[in-house]
C-alpha positions as CSV (number, residue, x, y, z in Angstrom):
1,X,-4.5,20.3,-10.9
2,X,-6.6,18.6,-13.5
3,X,-7.4,15.1,-13.5
4,X,-5.1,14.6,-16.6
5,X,-2.1,16.0,-14.8
6,X,-3.1,14.1,-11.6
7,X,-3.3,11.1,-13.5
8,X,0.4,11.7,-15.1
9,X,2.0,12.6,-11.9
10,X,0.7,9.6,-10.2
11,X,1.5,7.2,-13.4
12,X,5.0,8.3,-13.1
13,X,5.3,7.6,-9.6
14,X,4.7,4.4,-9.7
15,X,6.8,3.8,-12.6
16,X,9.7,5.2,-10.8
17,X,8.8,2.9,-8.0
18,X,8.1,-0.2,-10.1
19,X,11.4,0.5,-11.5
20,X,13.3,1.1,-8.5
21,X,12.1,-2.1,-7.3
22,X,13.0,-4.1,-10.2
23,X,16.8,-2.6,-10.1
24,X,17.1,-3.2,-6.2
25,X,14.8,-6.4,-5.7
26,X,12.6,-4.5,-3.2
27,X,15.7,-3.1,-1.6
28,X,17.8,-6.3,-0.7
29,X,20.3,-6.5,-3.8
30,X,21.5,-4.0,-5.7
31,X,25.1,-1.9,-5.5
32,X,24.6,-2.8,-1.7
33,X,21.9,-3.5,0.2
34,X,22.3,-0.4,2.3
35,X,22.7,1.7,-0.6
36,X,19.6,0.3,-2.4
37,X,17.4,0.9,0.8
38,X,18.6,4.2,0.9
39,X,17.4,4.9,-2.7
40,X,14.2,3.1,-2.0
41,X,13.3,5.4,1.3
42,X,14.4,8.6,-0.6
43,X,11.9,7.7,-3.4
44,X,9.3,6.6,-1.0
45,X,9.6,9.8,1.0
46,X,9.7,12.0,-1.9
47,X,6.6,10.3,-3.4
48,X,4.6,10.4,0.0
49,X,5.4,13.9,0.7
50,X,3.6,14.5,-3.2
51,X,1.2,12.2,-2.4
52,X,0.3,14.4,1.0
53,X,-0.3,17.6,-1.2
54,X,-2.2,16.0,-4.0
55,X,-4.5,14.4,-1.3
56,X,-5.2,17.7,0.5
57,X,-5.7,19.4,-2.7
58,X,-7.8,16.9,-4.5
59,X,-9.1,14.1,-2.3
60,X,-8.7,10.9,-3.3
61,X,-7.8,10.1,-6.9
62,X,-10.5,7.5,-7.9
63,X,-10.4,5.6,-11.2
64,X,-13.2,7.4,-12.5
65,X,-11.1,10.4,-12.1
66,X,-7.9,9.4,-13.0
67,X,-8.0,5.7,-14.5
68,X,-7.3,2.3,-12.6
69,X,-3.3,2.6,-12.9
70,X,-3.1,6.0,-11.7
71,X,-5.8,5.1,-8.8
72,X,-3.7,2.2,-7.6
73,X,-0.5,4.3,-8.1
74,X,-1.7,6.5,-5.2
75,X,-2.7,3.4,-3.1
76,X,0.8,1.7,-3.5
77,X,2.4,5.1,-2.7
78,X,0.3,5.2,0.3
79,X,1.2,1.7,1.3
80,X,4.8,2.4,0.7
81,X,4.7,5.6,3.2
82,X,5.7,3.6,6.1
83,X,8.0,6.0,7.5
84,X,5.1,8.9,7.0
85,X,2.1,7.9,9.1
86,X,0.5,10.9,8.9
87,X,0.5,10.5,4.9
88,X,-1.0,6.8,5.7
89,X,-3.5,8.2,7.8
90,X,-4.6,10.8,5.6
91,X,-4.7,8.2,2.8
92,X,-7.0,5.9,4.8
93,X,-9.2,8.3,5.7
94,X,-9.9,9.5,2.1
95,X,-9.9,5.9,0.6
96,X,-12.4,5.0,3.2
97,X,-14.5,7.9,2.2
98,X,-14.2,6.6,-1.4
99,X,-14.9,3.1,-0.8
100,X,-18.0,3.8,1.2
101,X,-19.1,5.8,-2.1
102,X,-18.2,2.6,-4.0
103,X,-15.4,4.6,-5.9
104,X,-12.4,2.2,-4.8
105,X,-11.9,-1.1,-4.0
106,X,-12.4,-2.6,-0.5
107,X,-9.4,-4.6,-0.9
108,X,-7.1,-1.7,-0.9
109,X,-8.5,-0.3,2.0
110,X,-8.1,-3.5,3.9
111,X,-4.7,-3.6,3.0
112,X,-4.0,0.1,3.9
113,X,-5.9,-0.6,7.2
114,X,-3.6,-3.5,7.9
115,X,-0.4,-1.3,7.0
116,X,-1.5,1.2,9.4
117,X,-2.2,-0.8,12.2
118,X,1.1,-2.8,12.1
119,X,2.9,0.8,11.8
120,X,1.2,1.7,14.9
121,X,1.8,-1.5,16.8
122,X,-2.0,-2.7,16.5
123,X,-2.8,-6.2,15.5
124,X,-3.8,-6.3,11.7
125,X,-7.5,-7.0,10.8
126,X,-7.4,-8.7,7.3
127,X,-4.0,-10.8,7.4
128,X,-2.4,-8.8,4.6
129,X,1.2,-8.0,6.1
130,X,3.6,-10.7,6.5
131,X,6.6,-9.6,8.9
132,X,9.2,-12.2,7.3
133,X,9.9,-15.4,5.8
134,X,11.4,-18.0,7.7
135,X,12.5,-21.4,6.7
136,X,10.1,-20.7,3.5
137,X,7.5,-20.3,5.6
138,X,5.5,-16.6,5.9
139,X,5.4,-15.2,9.4
140,X,2.1,-12.7,9.7
141,X,2.3,-9.6,12.0
142,X,-0.3,-10.4,14.7
143,X,-3.8,-10.8,13.6
144,X,-7.1,-9.7,15.9
145,X,-9.5,-12.4,16.1
146,X,-7.6,-15.1,13.9
147,X,-10.6,-17.7,14.0
148,X,-12.6,-15.6,11.8
149,X,-9.7,-14.1,9.5
150,X,-10.9,-15.5,6.2
151,X,-14.5,-14.5,7.0
152,X,-13.1,-10.9,7.2
153,X,-11.1,-11.2,3.9
154,X,-14.0,-12.6,2.0
155,X,-16.0,-9.6,3.2
156,X,-13.6,-7.3,1.5
157,X,-12.9,-9.5,-1.6
158,X,-9.6,-10.7,-0.5
159,X,-8.7,-14.4,-1.1
160,X,-8.3,-16.9,1.8
161,X,-5.1,-16.5,3.8
162,X,-3.7,-19.9,3.0
163,X,-3.8,-18.6,-1.0
164,X,-2.2,-15.3,-0.1
165,X,0.4,-17.2,1.8
166,X,1.3,-19.6,-1.0
167,X,2.7,-16.9,-2.8
168,X,5.6,-16.4,-0.3
169,X,6.8,-20.1,0.0
């Protein structure tokens, strides 16, 4: 697949996911919450299946190859592939290589690393994954070495945790 076709396919996936999230409120509202979540799951699984094929065939789609929006779209599809850990692990490996070569943002790698850690039942490294919001306060999934969290976040260009969490209030 040439880069233009890859770009178009990734952009179509992210457009579909954004439309779905806008329509269903992220899965919490819609025709019914269960129907909205089912629709969301179907789309996320279909996209993850296709992303796995694309990554296997073409490697990580960097912004230099497919444009910023499509590259971010690949990362977003990988983030949403929670029910397909093998896809997330493949994306994580390829994204790590791209970051090491200076061809992808370290922030995306940090968020995907945390997402995979949470799915695997491990403590997250960068504190990017929120488990719930209780009484207006976000609750993080467990974090390794919380005393140095903001230091680690800064090394990958993430804002301080307090700033990140303020968005959930």
